[in-house]
C-alpha positions in Angstrom: -48.2 63.8 -9.7 -46.2 60.9 -8.5 -44.6 58.5 -10.9 -45.6 54.8 -10.4 -42.8 52.2 -10.7 -43.4 49.4 -13.1 -42.6 45.9 -11.6 -39.7 44.1 -13.1 -40.2 41.0 -15.2 -38.6 37.7 -13.9 -35.8 37.8 -16.5 -35.0 41.4 -15.5 -35.0 40.5 -11.8 -32.5 37.7 -12.4 -30.2 40.0 -14.4 -30.4 42.6 -11.6 -29.5 40.0 -9.0 -26.5 38.9 -11.0 -25.3 42.4 -11.2 -25.7 42.9 -7.4 -24.4 39.4 -6.5 -22.2 38.0 -9.2 -21.8 34.2 -9.6 -19.1 32.9 -7.3 -17.9 30.5 -10.1 -16.2 32.7 -12.7 -13.6 30.3 -14.0 -14.4 27.4 -16.3 -13.9 23.9 -14.8 -10.8 22.0 -15.9 -13.0 19.8 -18.2 -13.8 22.8 -20.3 -10.2 23.7 -21.1 -9.4 23.6 -24.8 -5.8 22.5 -24.7 -6.4 19.1 -23.3 -9.0 17.0 -21.6 -6.8 16.8 -18.5 -5.4 20.0 -17.0 -1.7 20.4 -17.7 0.8 19.8 -14.8 3.2 22.5 -13.8 6.6 20.9 -14.2 8.2 23.4 -11.8 6.0 23.9 -8.8 6.6 27.2 -7.2 5.8 26.3 -3.6 7.3 23.7 -1.3 3.7 22.4 -0.5 3.2 21.4 -4.1 6.5 19.6 -4.1 5.7 17.7 -1.0 2.3 16.8 -2.3 3.7 15.5 -5.5 6.3 13.4 -3.6 3.7 11.9 -1.3 1.4 11.0 -4.2 -1.0 13.8 -3.9 -2.2 15.7 -7.0 -2.4 19.0 -5.2 -6.1 19.5 -6.3 -9.1 19.8 -4.0 -12.3 17.7 -4.1 -14.0 20.5 -6.0 -11.4 20.2 -8.8 -12.0 16.4 -9.1 -15.8 16.8 -9.2 -15.5 19.5 -11.9 -13.0 17.4 -13.9 -15.3 14.4 -14.1 -18.8 15.8 -13.9 -19.2 16.1 -17.7 -17.4 12.8 -18.5 -19.4 10.2 -20.3 -17.4 7.5 -18.4 -19.2 8.7 -15.2 -22.4 7.0 -16.4 -20.6 3.7 -16.8 -18.8 4.2 -13.5 -22.1 4.1 -11.7 -22.4 0.5 -12.7 -19.2 -0.3 -11.0 -20.7 0.5 -7.6 -21.9 -3.1 -7.5 -18.2 -4.0 -7.2 -17.7 -1.7 -4.2 -20.7 -2.6 -1.9 -18.6 -1.7 1.2 -17.5 1.6 -0.4 -21.0 2.9 -1.3 -21.0 5.1 1.7 -18.3 7.2 -0.1 -21.1 8.6 -2.3 -22.3 10.6 0.7 -19.1 12.6 0.5 -18.0 11.9 -3.1 -21.2 11.8 -5.3 -19.1 11.1 -8.4 -18.4 7.3 -8.7 -15.2 8.1 -10.6 -13.6 9.1 -7.3 -14.1 5.7 -5.7 -11.2 3.9 -7.5 -9.1 6.9 -6.7 -9.9 6.6 -3.1 -9.1 2.9 -3.1 -5.8 3.5 -4.8 -4.8 6.2 -2.3 -5.8 3.8 0.5 -3.4 1.2 -0.9 -0.7 3.8 -1.3 -0.8 5.4 2.2 -1.5 2.2 4.1 1.9 1.0 3.0 3.6 4.0 4.8 2.3 3.1 8.2 3.2 -0.6 7.9 6.6 0.3 6.6 7.3 2.3 9.8 6.4 -0.8 11.8 8.6 -3.0 9.6 11.6 -0.7 10.1 11.2 -1.0 13.9 10.7 -4.8 13.7 13.8 -5.4 11.5 15.8 -3.2 13.9 14.7 -5.3 16.9 15.0 -8.7 15.3 18.0 -8.4 13.1 20.1 -5.2 13.4 20.3 -5.2 17.2 21.2 -8.9 17.4 23.8 -8.3 14.7 25.3 -5.6 16.8 25.2 -7.2 20.2 25.9 -10.8 19.1 23.8 -11.9 22.2 20.2 -13.0 22.3 19.6 -12.2 26.0 20.9 -8.6 25.4 18.9 -8.3 22.2 15.7 -9.6 24.0 16.1 -6.7 26.5 15.8 -4.1 23.7 13.0 -6.1 22.1 11.0 -6.2 25.3 11.6 -2.5 26.0 10.3 -1.3 22.6 7.6 -3.9 22.1 4.9 -2.1 24.1 5.1 0.8 21.7 3.8 -1.2 18.7 2.0 -4.1 20.5 -0.2 -2.0 22.7 -4.0 -2.1 22.4 -3.8 1.3 20.5 -0.7 1.1 18.4 -0.9 -2.4 17.2 -4.2 -1.9 15.3 -3.0 1.5 14.0 0.4 0.4 12.8 -0.1 -3.3 11.9 -3.6 -4.6 11.7 -5.5 -1.7 10.0 -2.8 -0.8 7.4 -2.1 -4.4 6.5 -5.8 -5.2 6.1 -6.5 -2.0 4.1 -3.5 -2.6 1.9 -4.5 -6.2 0.9 -8.2 -5.4 0.5 -7.6 -2.3 -1.6 -5.2 -4.3 -3.9 -7.9 -6.9 -4.4 -10.6 -4.3 -5.1 -8.4 -2.5 -7.6 -7.8 -5.7 -9.5 -11.6 -6.5 -9.5 -12.3 -2.9 -10.7 -9.8 -3.2 -13.6 -11.5 -6.4 -14.5 -14.9 -4.7 -14.4 -13.6 -1.8 -16.5 -12.4 -4.2 -19.2 -15.8 -5.9 -19.2 -17.5 -2.6 -19.7 -15.1 -1.5 -22.4 -15.7 -4.6 -24.5 -19.4 -4.6 -23.9 -19.5 -7.9 -22.0 -23.0 -8.1 -20.3 -23.6 -11.8 -19.7 -21.6 -14.1 -17.5 -20.3 -16.2 -20.4 -19.1 -13.0 -22.2 -17.2 -11.8 -19.1 -15.5 -15.2 -18.7 -14.0 -14.8 -22.2 -12.3 -11.5 -21.2 -8.8 -12.1 -19.7 -7.9 -10.8 -16.3 -5.6 -7.8 -16.1 -1.9 -8.7 -16.2 -0.5 -9.3 -12.7 2.6 -7.3 -12.1 5.6 -8.9 -10.3 5.1 -6.7 -7.3 1.5 -7.7 -7.0 2.4 -11.4 -7.4 4.9 -11.1 -4.6 2.3 -9.4 -2.4 -0.1 -12.3 -2.9 2.6 -14.8 -2.0 3.6 -12.7 1.0 0.1 -12.5 2.5 0.0 -16.1 3.7 3.6 -16.0 4.9 2.8 -12.9 7.1 -0.3 -14.7 8.4 1.8 -17.8 9.3 4.4 -15.6 11.0 1.7 -13.8 13.1 0.0 -17.1 13.9 3.1 -18.7 15.3 4.6 -15.7 17.2 1.5 -13.7 18.2 -1.8 -15.7 18.1 -0.7 -19.0 19.6 1.0 -17.4 22.6 -2.1 -15.1 23.0 -4.5 -18.0 23.0 -2.6 -20.4 25.3 -0.6 -18.1 27.5 -2.7 -14.9 27.4 -0.1 -12.8 25.6 3.3 -12.8 24.0 5.3 -11.3 26.8 7.4 -14.4 27.1 8.0 -14.7 23.4 11.2 -13.2 22.2 14.3 -13.9 20.1 15.2 -17.0 22.2 11.7 -18.4 21.4 12.5 -18.0 17.7 16.0 -19.6 18.2 14.3 -22.5 20.0 12.2 -23.1 16.9 15.2 -23.1 14.6 17.1 -25.5 16.9 14.1 -28.0 17.0 13.4 -28.0 13.2 16.1 -26.1 11.3 15.0 -27.0 7.8 11.3 -25.9 8.1 12.3 -22.8 10.1 15.1 -21.9 7.7 13.1 -22.4 4.5 10.2 -20.4 5.9 12.4 -17.6 7.2 14.4 -17.2 4.0 11.2 -17.3 1.9 9.5 -14.8 4.1 12.4 -12.3 4.2 13.1 -12.6 0.5 9.6 -12.1 -0.7 9.0 -9.3 1.8 12.2 -7.5 0.8 11.5 -7.6 -3.0 7.9 -6.6 -2.5 8.7 -3.6 -0.2 11.5 -2.3 -2.4 9.7 -2.7 -5.8 6.5 -1.3 -4.2 8.4 1.7 -2.9 10.0 2.2 -6.3 6.6 2.3 -7.8 5.3 5.0 -5.4 8.4 7.0 -5.9 8.2 6.7 -9.7 11.6 5.2 -10.2 10.7 1.9 -11.8 12.5 0.9 -15.0 9.4 1.7 -17.1 9.4 5.2 -15.7 12.5 6.1 -17.7 11.4 8.8 -20.2 12.5 9.2 -23.8 14.5 12.4 -23.0 17.6 13.1 -21.0 18.0 15.7 -18.2 18.3 18.5 -20.7 15.0 17.5 -22.5 16.9 16.2 -25.5 15.4 13.0 -27.0 17.4 9.8 -26.7 17.6 6.7 -28.9 15.8 3.5 -28.1 19.0 1.7 -27.4 20.1 4.3 -24.8 16.7 4.3 -23.2 16.8 0.5 -22.9 20.2 0.8 -21.4 19.0 3.2 -18.7 16.1 0.9 -18.0 18.5 -2.0 -17.4 20.6 0.1 -15.1 17.6 1.1 -13.1 16.4 -2.6 -12.9 19.7 -3.6 -11.5 19.7 -0.8 -8.9 16.2 -1.7 -7.6 17.1 -5.4 -7.4 20.4 -4.5 -5.7 18.6 -2.5 -3.0 16.2 -5.4 -2.5 19.1 -7.9 -2.2 20.9 -5.6 0.2 17.8 -5.3 2.4 17.3 -9.1 2.4 21.0 -9.7 3.1 21.0 -7.3 6.0 17.8 -8.8 7.4 19.1 -12.3 7.1 22.5 -11.5 8.6 21.0 -10.9 12.0 18.3 -13.5 11.7 20.2 -16.4 10.3 23.7 -15.4 11.5 22.8 -14.7 15.2 19.2 -15.6 16.1 19.0 -18.9 14.3 22.2 -20.1 15.9 21.1 -19.3 19.5 20.2 -22.9 20.3 17.4 -24.6 22.1 16.2 -23.6 25.5 16.3 -26.2 28.3 14.3 -26.5 31.5 10.7 -25.5 32.1 10.9 -22.6 29.7 12.0 -24.8 26.9 9.2 -27.3 27.7 6.7 -24.5 27.6 7.9 -23.4 24.2 7.7 -26.9 22.9 4.0 -27.0 24.0 3.4 -23.8 22.0 5.1 -25.1 18.9 3.1 -28.3 19.1 -0.1 -26.2 18.6 1.0 -25.4 15.0 -1.1 -27.5 12.6 0.8 -30.3 10.8 4.3 -28.9 11.4 3.9 -29.0 15.2 4.1 -32.8 15.4 7.9 -32.6 15.2 8.1 -30.9 18.6 
């Protein structure tokens, strides 16, 4: 007599399936670790990839790690209210359903956009300052400028190296400041408009303040040297270092003050911003020395002062080198005569208010 098989219950079926096909997730997520809410960092990465990732600002973790880290956080619920602050970034939820990742994305955008623009800035300083300082001749320097200009003023490279990184860098900085303001309002329970007005704005760092001052200076520089020739002459192929020297000769005070302000603010913003990304700011000085031995408060403050002088020294050196070619060679090139000089006068007259002197 054949033996009939009794059908398995649903619970037994589930257990059998687990035995045949175990769960692919065997490890606990980082949020479940007992030692700390945040997973510990390995002070001595074993691979060169981890070292490079840390240097570039990457954490070395995948998107799955970030989702698991913040999926059980109570702050996630509050973070969903912050989406009203990021209407243009709501599409990120299609890829990153956790709103806690959006400020991280904005911060990384501000970080890496500065790399592309720094590459353009290095090429621009070389063409407009270092080469004139080496050749001591504006016509010879203009030759190098016109030869290399198509590489970063082409229809493809200019948006990638200049327009997009600069726009993303400024926009992400503003969004981060608004986000910190929003976080402070949520932390203190401010719900109405009058309650939010009583909460002070986050402290503005010196680097950020320089960035806000630099933005209109960059806009003015682009307007005079790029937009005006593009509108009235169809391009800036005829605009070079002699065009800048012509402007200095016609109105040395306005051109000199504007140039010194632009170079000074740009140098300090770039150097202090780079020091922040590299983690070498004065406030990054730890309370221990190289051997891990704790140091006194006086010694720590001394090291912070030394680092402050080093960062400012690098900024001063960059500004001095930049101005040496700009003020020492280009600004002393003199005015252009003939039909070319008259054409440049017409371009300078298109500048609002200041153009009347030409």
